[in-house]
Every structure is written in C-alpha cells, then in structure tokens.
C-alpha positions in Angstrom: 25.9 25.6 20.5 22.6 23.5 20.4 21.2 23.3 17.0 17.8 25.2 16.6 15.3 22.3 15.8 12.9 24.7 13.8 15.6 24.3 11.2 15.5 20.5 11.2 12.4 18.7 9.7 13.9 15.2 10.0 17.3 14.4 11.5 18.6 11.9 9.1 17.9 13.9 5.8 21.5 14.5 5.0 22.5 10.6 5.3 23.5 9.2 1.9 21.8 5.7 2.7 18.7 4.6 1.3 17.2 3.9 4.5 16.3 7.8 4.5 14.4 7.3 1.3 12.3 4.6 2.6 11.4 6.3 5.6 10.3 9.4 3.6 8.4 7.3 1.3 6.6 5.3 4.2 6.0 8.7 5.8 4.1 10.0 2.7 2.1 6.7 2.6 1.1 7.1 6.1 -0.1 10.6 5.4 -2.0 9.6 2.4 -3.7 6.9 4.5 -4.9 9.8 6.8 -6.4 11.6 3.7 -8.1 8.2 2.5 -9.3 8.0 6.3 -11.0 11.5 5.9 -12.9 10.3 2.8 -14.0 6.7 3.7 -16.3 7.5 6.8 -19.3 6.0 5.0 -17.5 2.7 4.4 -17.1 1.3 8.0 -15.1 -1.7 7.4 -12.6 0.3 5.2 -12.6 3.1 7.8 -11.7 0.5 10.6 -9.1 -1.2 8.5 -7.3 2.1 7.6 -7.3 2.9 11.2 -5.4 -0.3 11.7 -3.0 0.3 8.7 -2.1 3.8 9.5 0.1 3.2 12.7 1.3 -0.2 11.2 2.8 1.7 8.4 4.8 4.0 10.7 5.9 0.8 12.4 7.0 -0.4 9.1 8.9 3.0 8.7 10.9 2.4 11.7 11.5 -1.1 11.4 14.6 -0.8 9.1 16.7 1.8 11.1 15.4 0.8 14.4 13.8 -2.4 16.3 11.6 -4.8 14.0 8.0 -3.6 14.7 6.2 -5.7 12.1 5.5 -9.3 13.4 3.8 -12.4 12.0 0.7 -11.5 13.4 0.7 -8.1 11.7 1.1 -10.0 8.4 -1.6 -12.5 9.3 -4.0 -9.6 10.0 -3.2 -7.9 6.7 -3.6 -11.2 4.8 -7.1 -11.5 6.5 -7.9 -8.0 5.2 -6.9 -9.1 1.7 -9.0 -12.2 1.9 -11.8 -10.1 3.1 -11.8 -7.5 0.2 -11.0 -10.2 -2.4 -14.1 -12.1 -1.2 -16.1 -9.1 -2.5 -14.2 -7.9 -5.5 -12.7 -11.2 -6.9 -14.3 -10.6 -10.3 -13.2 -7.1 -10.7 -9.5 -7.5 -9.5 -8.4 -10.0 -12.3 -7.2 -7.1 -14.6 -5.6 -3.8 -14.5 -8.2 -1.0 -13.8 -7.6 2.8 -14.4 -7.1 4.6 -11.2 -10.3 6.6 -11.0 -13.6 6.3 -9.2 -14.9 8.1 -6.2 -12.6 10.6 -4.4 -11.9 8.0 -1.7 -10.9 5.4 -4.2 -8.6 7.8 -6.1 -6.8 8.6 -2.8 -6.7 4.9 -2.1 -5.1 4.4 -5.6 -2.4 6.8 -4.6 -1.9 5.0 -1.4 -1.5 1.8 -3.3 1.1 3.6 -5.6 2.8 4.9 -2.5 2.9 1.3 -1.0 4.5 0.1 -4.3 7.2 2.9 -4.1 7.8 1.8 -0.6 8.5 -1.7 -1.8 11.0 -0.2 -4.3 12.7 1.9 -1.7 12.9 -1.2 0.7 14.6 -2.9 -2.1 17.2 -0.2 -2.3 17.8 -0.5 1.3 18.2 -4.4 0.9 21.2 -3.5 -1.3 23.0 -1.8 1.4 21.9 -3.8 4.3 20.0 -6.9 5.3 16.2 -6.4 5.6 14.0 -9.0 7.1 11.9 -10.9 4.6 8.8 -10.1 6.6 9.0 -6.2 5.7 9.1 -7.1 2.0 6.0 -9.4 2.6 4.1 -6.9 4.5 4.9 -4.0 2.1 4.0 -6.0 -1.1 0.7 -7.3 0.7 -0.1 -3.8 1.9 0.0 -2.6 -1.7 -2.4 -5.5 -2.6 -4.7 -4.7 0.1 -4.8 -1.1 -0.7 -5.7 -2.1 -4.3 -8.7 -4.5 -3.3 -10.0 -2.0 -0.9 -10.1 0.7 -3.7 -12.2 -1.6 -5.8 -14.5 -2.2 -2.8 -14.9 1.3 -2.3 -15.9 2.1 -5.8 -18.1 -0.9 -5.8 -19.7 0.2 -2.4 -20.4 3.5 -4.2 -21.9 2.0 -7.2 -18.9 2.9 -9.5 -17.9 0.6 -12.1 -14.1 -0.1 -12.6 -12.7 0.8 -15.9 -10.4 -1.9 -17.2 -7.0 -1.0 -18.7 -6.0 -3.1 -21.6 -2.2 -2.5 -22.4 -1.0 -2.1 -25.9 2.6 -2.8 -24.7 2.0 -6.2 -22.9 0.0 -8.9 -24.4 -2.5 -10.5 -22.4 -2.6 -14.3 -21.9 -6.0 -16.1 -21.9 -7.2 -17.3 -18.7 -7.0 -21.0 -17.9 -10.8 -21.3 -18.2 -10.8 -19.8 -21.6 -8.0 -21.9 -22.9 -9.7 -25.0 -21.5 -13.1 -24.2 -23.4 -11.5 -23.8 -26.8 
C-alpha cells in the first residue's frame, strides 16, 4: 500500500543522523530570510541581497545529503556582500550589540542566530561524515553577513545600536588604545 503523503512532512524525519537536523535548521533559516524580505522593502540593497541569499541557503541545505551546490563563486559573492556592509557599519560592528532595533533588524538578528545554529548543526554532521570545507566557510560567513546587514538596516532607519558589555568575559583593549597608553 502506498504511503499517504499528507502524513509525511519530510521524508527523512525518522533518520538518526545529524544531516536531518542540519536540513531542518537551514529550512528554518530560509523561512526567516523570507520573513526578513517582507520587512526590508524600503532598503533596496538588503532586499536584493536577501533575494540572492534565500535560494542559496536551500542550496546549502541540500549540499550535505545531495550534490554540492555551493561553489567558490557563491562564497566570493557572499564575501563581497560582507565587504559592502562592513564598509558602511565598520565603526558599529566591533563589539557585541543587543539584538534589537527595527522589526526588520530584529528578524535579521533571528536569521543571524539561525545561521549560527546551522553552523553548529553542520559541525554535528561533520562528526558523522565528511563535509566540504566550503560549506563551513559559507555558513560562518553567512552569519556574519546577516549581522552586518542587521546593523546596516538599523543605521539606514536611524536606530542606534545598543552595545552589550559582558560581565562574564573581560574585554581586551583595542590595539589603538594600547598603543596610545
């Protein structure tokens, strides 16, 4: 008897391997990027870049179980995005900031967090099977791009970042500060 597909949301759900968790995590990230797309219509460059990133994350999703779909040119494109946003936010991204600001920025913070969770899920996969290094590089960089994009959106909307100073981890003085003493 053929299985009724209405009772199956994802064919690999019962597998014990970590690949499933990575695929579910990146699916969640892709969905959150869609949410961010709905909130960034007034920030054209972010809108354009999110439209590029959303299908790439689905390509990342399938690159562990299926054919490797993230290539060097994808990593270069993501790196160029990072450089673009850093150029506008460099004085605001040296420290941790509280994940707040505009609705679009807070959703982008969630995307950043989902990307970090995807890195962790990818690490778990790598304990079970070989994972191409480009997937790690792409996923780590993706989290950083989403962070710089978040700060960019807040800046574009005139919202100041609120620095977070940890009581748990001491901060090291920046090299400029040490040189001036």
